[in-house]
C-alpha positions in Angstrom: 30.3 -30.0 -15.2 30.1 -26.9 -16.8 26.5 -27.0 -18.2 24.9 -28.5 -15.3 26.4 -25.5 -13.1 25.5 -22.7 -16.2 22.1 -24.2 -16.1 21.7 -23.8 -12.7 22.9 -20.4 -12.8 20.7 -19.6 -15.7 17.4 -21.1 -13.7 18.2 -19.7 -10.6 18.5 -15.8 -12.6 15.1 -16.7 -14.2 13.4 -17.5 -11.0 15.0 -14.6 -8.9 13.7 -12.5 -11.7 10.0 -14.4 -11.7 10.2 -13.7 -8.0 10.6 -9.9 -8.8 8.4 -9.2 -11.5 5.2 -8.4 -9.2 2.9 -5.4 -9.5 2.1 -5.1 -5.8 5.1 -5.6 -3.5 4.7 -7.4 -0.3 4.3 -3.9 1.6 2.0 -2.7 -1.0 4.2 -0.4 -2.9 3.6 -0.5 -6.7 5.9 -1.6 -9.2 5.0 0.1 -12.7 6.9 2.8 -14.5 5.5 5.1 -16.8 6.9 6.0 -20.3 6.3 8.0 -22.8 3.7 10.2 -21.3 2.3 13.0 -23.7 1.6 15.3 -20.7 4.6 18.0 -19.7 5.8 16.8 -16.4 5.0 20.6 -15.1 1.4 19.9 -14.7 2.7 17.8 -11.0 2.9 21.7 -10.5 -0.4 22.3 -11.2 -1.9 20.5 -7.8 1.7 21.2 -6.2 -0.2 19.7 -2.7 -0.9 16.5 -4.1 3.4 16.5 -5.3 4.8 17.5 -2.0 3.0 14.8 -0.4 3.8 11.9 -2.8 7.6 13.3 -2.0 9.8 11.0 0.1 11.4 12.4 3.0 14.8 13.1 1.7 13.8 15.5 -1.0 10.3 17.0 0.9 13.4 18.4 3.8 15.9 19.3 0.8 12.7 21.4 -0.6 12.1 22.5 3.2 15.2 23.7 3.6 16.3 24.9 -0.1 13.3 27.8 0.3 14.1 28.6 3.8 17.8 29.6 3.1 16.3 30.8 -0.3 14.5 33.3 0.7 16.3 34.2 3.4 19.4 35.0 1.2 17.0 36.2 -1.8 15.6 39.3 0.2 19.3 39.5 2.5 20.3 40.6 -1.3 17.5 42.9 -1.4 17.9 44.5 1.7 21.4 44.7 0.5 20.7 46.9 -2.3 18.4 48.9 -0.6 21.2 49.7 1.7 23.7 50.6 -1.3 21.0 52.6 -3.7 20.6 54.4 0.4 23.9 54.8 0.5 24.3 53.7 4.5 26.9 51.3 3.6 30.3 52.7 5.5 32.1 52.7 2.2 30.3 55.8 1.4 31.7 57.3 4.1 28.0 58.4 5.7 27.4 61.6 8.1 26.7 62.3 11.7 23.5 63.4 10.4 22.8 60.7 8.0 19.4 58.3 8.5 19.8 54.9 7.4 16.8 52.5 5.5 18.2 50.2 7.9 20.1 50.7 11.6 23.6 48.7 11.5 23.8 46.8 7.8 27.2 46.7 7.5 27.5 44.3 4.2 26.0 41.6 3.0 26.5 39.4 6.2 24.7 41.9 8.2 22.2 42.2 5.5 21.3 38.4 5.4 20.9 38.5 9.3 18.3 41.2 9.1 16.6 39.0 6.6 16.7 36.0 8.8 15.8 37.9 11.8 12.9 39.4 9.6 11.0 36.5 8.4 11.2 34.0 11.4 10.6 36.9 13.8 13.3 36.9 16.0 13.6 40.7 16.5 16.9 41.3 18.4 17.0 45.3 18.8 20.1 45.7 17.1 18.8 46.0 13.1 15.9 47.8 12.5 13.7 49.4 10.1 13.5 53.2 10.1 11.1 55.7 9.4 12.8 57.6 6.4 12.7 55.0 3.5 9.7 53.8 1.8 11.0 51.1 -0.4 12.8 49.4 3.0 9.3 49.4 4.6 7.6 47.9 1.5 10.2 45.3 1.8 9.5 44.5 5.1 5.5 44.0 4.9 6.2 41.7 1.6 9.1 39.5 2.9 6.6 39.2 6.4 3.3 38.0 4.5 6.0 36.0 2.3 7.7 34.5 5.6 4.0 33.1 6.6 2.8 32.3 3.5 6.5 30.1 3.6 6.0 28.9 6.9 2.2 28.0 6.9 3.1 26.0 3.4 6.0 23.8 4.8 4.6 23.2 8.5 1.5 22.0 7.1 3.1 19.5 4.3 5.1 18.1 7.0 2.2 17.5 9.5 0.3 16.3 6.6 2.6 13.9 6.0 3.2 12.6 9.2 -0.5 12.1 10.1 -2.0 10.6 6.4 -3.6 7.3 6.9 -1.0 5.6 5.2 1.3 5.0 8.2 -1.8 3.8 9.7 -1.2 0.5 6.8 2.2 -0.3 8.4 0.0 -1.2 11.2 -1.9 -3.9 9.2 -0.1 -7.2 8.0 -0.8 -9.8 6.4 0.7 -13.7 6.7 3.7 -13.9 4.1 2.1 -16.8 2.0 -1.6 -17.9 1.5 -2.6 -21.5 2.0 -5.1 -23.7 -0.1 -6.9 -26.3 2.6 -10.1 -27.8 3.3 -12.4 -25.5 5.4 -15.8 -26.6 6.1 -16.1 -28.8 3.5 -14.8 -26.8 0.9 -11.7 -25.8 -1.3 -10.5 -22.8 -0.3 -7.8 -20.4 -0.2 -6.8 -18.7 3.1 -5.4 -15.7 4.0 -4.3 -14.5 7.4 -4.7 -10.8 8.7 -3.9 -8.8 11.8 -4.6 -5.6 13.4 -1.2 -4.4 15.4 -3.4 -1.4 17.2 -5.8 -1.9 19.6 -7.7 0.9 17.7 -9.7 -0.4 15.3 -10.3 0.6 11.3 -14.5 1.4 11.5 -16.0 -0.3 8.3 -13.5 -2.2 7.0 -13.5 -4.1 3.7 -11.7 -7.1 2.4 -11.6 -8.1 -1.8 -9.0 -9.2 -3.8 -8.1 -9.3 -7.4 -6.1 -11.5 -9.6 -4.0 -10.4 -12.1 -2.8 -12.6 -15.1 -2.2 -12.5 -18.8 -5.3 -13.4 -20.6 -5.8 -14.2 -24.8 -9.2 -13.2 -25.9 -11.3 -15.3 -28.2 -10.2 -12.4 -30.8 -6.8 -13.0 -30.4 -5.6 -10.3 -28.3 -3.7 -10.9 -25.6 -4.6 -8.5 -22.1 -2.1 -8.1 -20.0 -2.8 -7.8 -16.4 -6.1 -8.7 -17.1 -8.3 -8.0 -13.4 -10.6 -11.0 -11.6 -12.2 -9.9 -9.4 -12.0 -12.3 -6.2 -14.3 -13.0 -3.5 -13.0 -13.3 -0.3 -15.3 -13.9 3.0 -14.6 -13.9 6.8 -16.9 -15.9 9.2 -17.5 -12.4 11.1 -19.5 -10.5 8.3 -17.5 -9.2 5.4 -19.1 -5.9 6.3 -18.2 -4.0 9.8 -15.8 -6.4 11.0 -14.2 -6.0 14.7 -11.0 -6.1 13.8 -9.3 -6.6 16.9 -7.9 -10.0 16.8 -6.1 -11.6 13.6 -8.7 -12.8 10.9 -8.8 -15.1 8.5 -10.3 -14.7 5.3 -11.0 -17.7 2.7 -11.7 -17.4 -1.0 -14.0 -20.8 -1.8 -12.7 -22.4 -5.0 -15.6 -23.6 -6.8 -16.4 -23.7 -10.5 -16.4 -19.7 -10.7 -13.4 -19.8 -9.4 -10.2 -19.2 -11.5 -8.5 -21.1 -9.2 -10.7 -24.4 -10.0 -8.7 -25.3 -13.0 -5.2 -25.1 -10.8 -3.8 -28.2 -9.1 -0.8 -28.6 -6.7 1.1 -29.9 -9.2 0.9 -27.2 -11.6 0.4 -24.2 -9.3 3.7 -23.4 -9.4 4.0 -23.1 -13.6 0.9 -20.7 -13.2 1.8 -17.0 -13.9 -0.4 -15.2 -12.4 -0.3 -12.8 -8.7 -3.0 -12.2 -6.3 -3.8 -8.6 -5.0 -5.4 -8.9 -1.4 -7.0 -5.1 -0.2 -8.2 -3.9 3.0 -10.4 -0.3 2.9 -11.0 0.8 6.3 -11.8 4.0 8.2 -9.1 5.3 10.6 -10.8 5.3 14.2 -8.6 8.1 15.6 -8.3 10.3 12.4 -11.6 9.2 10.6 -9.2 9.2 7.6 -9.6 6.7 4.7 -7.1 3.7 4.7 -6.4 1.0 2.5 -3.6 -1.7 3.3 -2.3 -4.3 -0.1 -0.5 -7.2 -0.5 0.3 -9.5 -3.0 1.2 -13.3 -3.5 2.8 -15.1 -6.4 2.7 -18.5 -7.2 5.0 -19.8 -5.0 4.0 -17.8 -2.0 0.5 -19.9 -2.1 1.2 -23.5 -0.3 -1.4 -26.2 -1.1 -2.4 -28.7 1.5 -1.7 -26.5 4.3 -3.6 -24.4 7.1 -2.4 -21.8 9.5 -1.1 -22.7 13.3 -3.8 -21.6 16.1 -2.9 -18.1 17.2 -5.2 -16.6 19.8 -5.1 -18.4 23.3 -7.3 -17.7 26.4 -4.7 -17.4 29.4 -5.8 -18.6 33.4 -6.5 -15.0 34.4 -9.4 -14.7 31.4 -7.4 -12.5 28.8 -7.1 -13.4 25.8 -3.6 -14.0 24.2 -2.6 -13.4 20.3 0.9 -14.9 19.8 2.1 -13.5 16.5 5.0 -15.8 16.4 2.2 -18.3 14.7 1.4 -15.7 12.7 2.2 -16.8 9.3 3.3 -20.3 10.6 1.5 -23.1 8.6 1.2 -26.9 9.1 0.7 -29.7 6.7 -3.0 -31.2 6.4 -4.6 -33.8 3.9 -5.6 -31.8 0.8 -7.5 -32.6 -2.7 -4.8 -32.0 -5.1 -7.4 -30.2 -7.1 -10.9 -28.6 -6.7 -12.1 -30.9 -9.7 -11.3 -33.8 -7.8 -12.9 -32.7 -4.6 -16.3 -31.9 -6.2 -16.5 -34.9 -8.4 -16.0 -37.0 -5.5 -18.8 -35.0 -3.3 -21.1 -35.9 -6.6 -20.0 -39.5 -6.9 -20.7 -39.7 -3.2 -24.0 -38.1 -3.2 -25.0 -40.7 -6.4 -24.3 -43.6 -4.2 -26.7 -42.4 -1.8 -29.4 -42.0 -4.1 -31.9 -44.6 -5.9 -33.3 -44.0 -9.0 -37.1 -45.8 -9.7 -38.1 -47.0 -13.6 -41.7 -46.7 -13.9 -41.6 -48.6 -17.0 -40.0 -51.5 -15.2 -42.8 -54.7 -14.3 -42.0 -57.6 -12.3 -43.1 -60.5 -14.1 -43.0 -63.8 -12.1 -42.0 -67.2 -14.0 -44.0 -69.7 -13.9 -43.8 -73.7 -12.8 -43.9 -76.9 -15.6 -43.9 -80.1 -14.7 -43.1 -81.5 -18.2 -39.6 -82.7 -18.2 -38.1 -83.9 -21.3 -35.7 -86.4 -21.6 
């Protein structure tokens, strides 16, 4: 009993690890890790704009808040130093005729508040720079220019993060599973994709990559070897009218990597099918790419997708997304090789073959009878 449970637990852990070992997640994120990178990570600071845009929101907001608080506090210290050098602080007991560099700076706290008011241009009118100190005027100009740069960079980064076409890709969804069944008399691998917005993707193009481990004739093992998978849409592969869900399919012919797979052996295969959808967002004219992947456990042999589009009595077309990933079992050949052999056998039955060397000779009648 203990050995049985141990084997079941081991197989369960192995199965879970296999399901997680995928290059592209279902939502399109790439699961890859870079190790022993020769170049220093400071090279990412050279392209600081892309680095900031690629950061997650929590890190971006941390940098955003730290940049403002840090600049306010740094210039607050500088304003305090200017007041200290010019002996404007109350601890120096300035005379009545003394003109300070900045009015009403009494300590580090008031210097910080003046730095905040200067950089964000609040202008309360209580603290202000006088014309008696050239250093204060220069510091005021420098902080104003630096504040504009920080504001422009941070606001631009947040706006660019919000308006990235990557967010538009989240409203493009693929079916949870891929199915294999007959379509038009051919064995096909089918995937359903839908646009959740009424705005279109202009110039959409769908294609796929099959990732698997192969061994070359020279004995070299290639991990993540990429094989092109051609997908077909009945409406045409270019300039799709992507207003309603589409079913894309790949014909499993003799040139397909799925040709030698069967319903009984597909779960033992080690591959990952990555599907890409490229297009241009209609609202922003920005290019957009949507990705998803399917592993052998997510490819259902002998199924087709349930109908999803209907027409109401009022003449409107209705898309029922409850059936978007729903599948229905259908009669399907258990392998593509068997389907093509069956077609060839039926084709040969309908054909006749003439033998030019065949001569029909009639046998003559004989009246002699031997007893």
